[in-house]
C-alpha positions in Angstrom: 33.3 12.0 14.8 31.2 9.4 16.6 31.0 5.6 15.3 29.5 2.9 16.3 29.4 -0.5 15.2 25.5 -2.2 14.7 26.4 -5.5 12.7 30.3 -6.7 12.8 28.9 -9.9 11.4 29.8 -11.5 7.9 28.6 -13.4 4.7 25.0 -14.3 6.9 23.6 -13.7 10.4 25.1 -15.9 13.2 22.8 -15.6 16.0 23.4 -17.7 19.5 25.0 -18.5 22.4 27.9 -18.8 20.9 28.1 -14.9 19.3 27.1 -13.0 22.4 30.3 -11.1 22.4 31.0 -10.0 19.2 27.8 -10.2 17.8 25.7 -12.1 14.9 24.1 -9.2 12.8 25.6 -8.1 9.4 27.7 -4.5 8.7 26.3 -1.5 9.4 28.1 1.4 10.6 26.7 4.7 11.9 28.9 8.0 12.0 27.7 10.6 13.9 30.1 13.9 12.6 30.9 17.0 14.8 28.7 18.9 12.7 25.3 17.5 12.8 23.7 14.9 10.6 24.2 11.2 10.2 25.8 8.7 7.8 25.2 5.2 8.1 28.3 2.7 6.1 26.1 -0.8 4.4 22.8 -1.8 5.2 23.0 -5.6 6.9 20.7 -6.9 9.7 22.4 -4.4 12.2 20.5 -1.7 11.0 16.9 -3.2 12.4 18.9 -2.3 15.7 19.2 1.4 14.5 16.0 1.6 13.3 14.3 1.7 16.0 16.9 3.4 18.7 16.0 6.0 15.7 12.1 5.4 16.0 12.6 5.8 20.0 13.7 9.4 19.1 10.5 10.5 18.1 12.5 12.8 15.2 12.2 12.5 11.2 15.3 9.9 10.0 17.3 11.6 8.0 20.8 10.2 6.8 23.2 9.4 4.2 23.7 5.5 3.4 27.0 4.7 1.7 26.8 1.3 0.1 30.4 -1.1 0.0 29.1 -3.4 -2.6 25.4 -5.5 -3.4 26.2 -8.7 -1.7 22.8 -9.5 0.1 24.5 -9.6 3.9 25.3 -5.6 3.0 21.7 -5.2 2.5 19.5 -7.6 4.1 18.5 -5.2 6.9 16.7 -2.4 4.7 13.3 -4.0 4.2 13.5 -5.1 8.8 14.6 -1.0 9.3 11.6 0.3 10.4 11.8 4.4 9.6 11.3 3.2 6.1 7.5 2.8 6.5 7.4 6.1 7.7 6.7 9.4 5.2 9.2 11.8 7.3 12.4 9.1 6.7 14.6 10.9 3.9 17.6 8.3 2.7 20.0 9.4 0.4 21.9 6.3 -1.2 25.7 6.5 -2.5 28.6 4.3 -3.0 28.8 1.7 -5.2 26.9 2.6 -8.4 25.6 -1.1 -8.7 24.5 -1.3 -5.2 21.2 1.1 -5.2 20.1 -1.5 -7.7 20.8 -4.2 -6.5 18.8 -2.7 -3.1 15.7 -2.4 -4.7 15.8 -5.9 -5.8 16.0 -7.2 -2.3 12.2 -6.0 -2.0 11.4 -6.6 -6.0 13.0 -9.7 -7.1 14.3 -12.4 -4.6 11.9 -11.7 -2.0 8.9 -10.4 -4.4 6.0 -13.0 -5.5 5.0 -14.0 -1.8 8.5 -13.6 -0.2 7.7 -10.3 1.1 4.6 -8.3 1.2 6.1 -4.8 0.5 7.7 -3.5 -2.9 10.6 -1.1 -3.0 8.3 1.1 -4.6 5.5 1.0 -1.3 7.6 2.1 0.8 6.4 5.2 2.1 10.5 7.0 2.9 12.0 8.8 0.6 15.1 6.9 -0.7 17.2 8.7 -3.7 20.6 8.1 -5.4 23.7 10.3 -5.3 25.4 8.1 -7.2 28.7 10.3 -6.8 31.2 9.5 -4.0 32.2 6.7 -6.8 33.8 9.4 -8.9 35.6 11.6 -6.6 35.6 13.2 -3.0 32.0 13.9 -1.7 31.6 16.6 1.2 28.5 15.3 3.7 27.7 17.3 6.9 31.7 18.7 7.0 32.6 15.4 6.1 34.7 14.5 3.1 34.6 10.9 1.6 37.0 9.0 -0.5 36.3 5.9 -1.5 38.8 2.8 -3.3 37.9 0.1 -5.3 37.9 -3.3 -3.5 39.2 -6.6 -4.2 36.2 -8.8 -4.4 33.0 -10.3 -6.6 31.2 -7.8 -8.6 33.4 -5.4 -6.4 33.2 -3.1 -4.2 34.4 0.6 -2.8 36.3 0.9 1.1 35.8 4.8 2.1 38.3 7.1 4.1 35.9 9.6 6.0 38.0 12.9 6.9 36.4 15.5 9.4 39.2 18.1 10.0 42.5 16.6 11.0 40.7 12.7 12.4 39.8 10.3 9.5 38.2 7.4 9.8 38.7 4.1 6.9 36.3 1.3 6.6 37.2 -1.6 4.4 35.1 -4.4 4.4 34.6 -7.1 2.1 38.5 -6.9 0.5 40.9 -9.5 -0.1 44.3 -7.8 0.2 46.1 -10.3 -0.7 44.4 -11.3 -4.2 46.7 -10.3 -7.4 44.1 -7.9 -8.2 44.4 -3.9 -10.2 43.9 -3.0 -7.1 47.3 -3.6 -5.2 48.7 -3.9 -1.6 50.4 -0.5 -1.5 46.8 1.4 -2.8 45.6 0.1 0.0 48.3 1.8 2.3 48.6 4.9 1.0 44.1 4.7 1.4 44.7 4.3 5.3 48.3 6.3 5.9 48.0 8.0 9.2 44.4 7.5 10.2 42.8 7.5 13.3 40.9 4.2 13.1 41.0 1.6 10.6 38.2 -0.9 10.5 38.8 -3.6 8.1 37.5 -6.8 7.0 39.8 -10.0 8.5 37.3 -12.9 8.0 39.9 -15.9 7.5 43.0 -17.4 9.7 46.0 -17.4 7.2 45.4 -21.4 7.3 42.1 -21.3 6.0 42.5 -19.3 3.0 43.7 -21.7 0.4 40.2 -23.0 0.2 39.0 -19.5 0.3 41.2 -17.6 -2.1 39.2 -15.1 -5.2 35.8 -15.1 -2.2 37.2 -11.6 -1.5 38.3 -11.2 2.2 41.5 -11.0 4.1 43.6 -12.8 6.6 44.6 -10.8 10.0 48.0 -11.6 8.9 47.3 -9.2 6.1 45.2 -6.5 7.5 47.6 -5.9 11.0 50.7 -5.7 7.9 48.6 -3.0 6.3 48.2 -1.0 9.7 51.8 -2.0 10.4 52.4 -0.4 7.2 50.3 2.8 7.2 50.7 3.6 10.5 47.6 3.7 11.4 46.4 5.3 15.2 43.7 2.2 16.1 43.2 -0.8 13.9 39.6 -3.1 14.5 38.8 -6.0 12.9 35.4 -7.1 11.5 33.5 -9.3 8.7 33.6 -11.9 11.3 33.4 -15.4 9.0 29.4 -16.6 10.7 31.6 -19.9 11.4 34.0 -17.9 14.7 32.3 -18.2 18.0 33.6 -15.6 20.5 36.7 -17.9 21.5 37.2 -17.9 18.0 37.3 -14.3 17.8 39.9 -13.9 20.5 41.6 -16.3 19.9 42.4 -14.2 16.2 42.4 -11.0 18.5 45.3 -12.4 20.3 47.2 -13.7 17.2 46.9 -10.7 15.5 48.2 -8.6 18.6 51.4 -11.3 19.1 52.1 -10.2 15.1 51.4 -6.3 15.4 54.1 -6.8 18.7 56.4 -9.0 16.0 56.4 -6.5 13.1 57.5 -3.8 15.4 54.3 -2.0 16.9 53.6 -3.3 20.2 51.4 -0.5 21.3 49.3 -0.9 18.4 45.9 -0.9 20.1 44.2 -3.9 17.7 40.4 -5.1 18.6 37.8 -7.1 17.8 34.5 -5.6 16.2 31.6 -6.1 18.9 28.4 -5.1 18.1 27.5 -2.1 20.3 30.3 -0.5 20.5 31.2 2.9 19.9 34.3 4.8 19.1 34.9 9.0 19.3 37.8 11.0 16.6 39.4 12.4 18.1 
């Protein structure tokens, strides 16, 4: 399984000289299973770059799109994803049940009436909604996908993708410390023993006083999750739009020191970088 990060920023795109290292585009993740095919998680602004690369191949663009939830920063890339204007493009959407409707409204409501020139039903691509993974395991391209409800306003889903003995867990927009129905232990069990955990770590602990209930985690909470779940590798993502490259580097250093103090000095921890790739196993 090959994994590539096309967008790593949270809440709103943050381009500029101070975000070059970790990237300014919002969430988009591409997965290439060993058996072939393509799975994409979320349609943030990083999806535009993915679309440009896919068109360069000259092949029809066909993939499954998993949506974690229906907030704008995870949907806004689709209108600028060039393959949706091609007749040979096929996209099957699954994930959070409310997200597909929200995806269509990116074109037809908030961006309609003169703000965007194309309505959803004018797109040339074939786009359908499966509505399966929220109700139980989904099998795609030899990959078994499980989901878990998130602690996030208006809800959402995290995903575990299993291919043979290897697994990726992707959880963004999730408040691990929140007192919601899905408690911390549920996420530990969901991520247990995975090869790679990619999790929202938007905030520093000292920033949470003003952000409780916003649906995001601190690096401290995510490191604790990774250590207790005994994951093999941790990547911190959904960087706050106001956090510079230097700020992300400092957060990452603090996370590594914390893991060492929790008895996991050898746990590899990275901060998500736009354009970076991982291979499982």
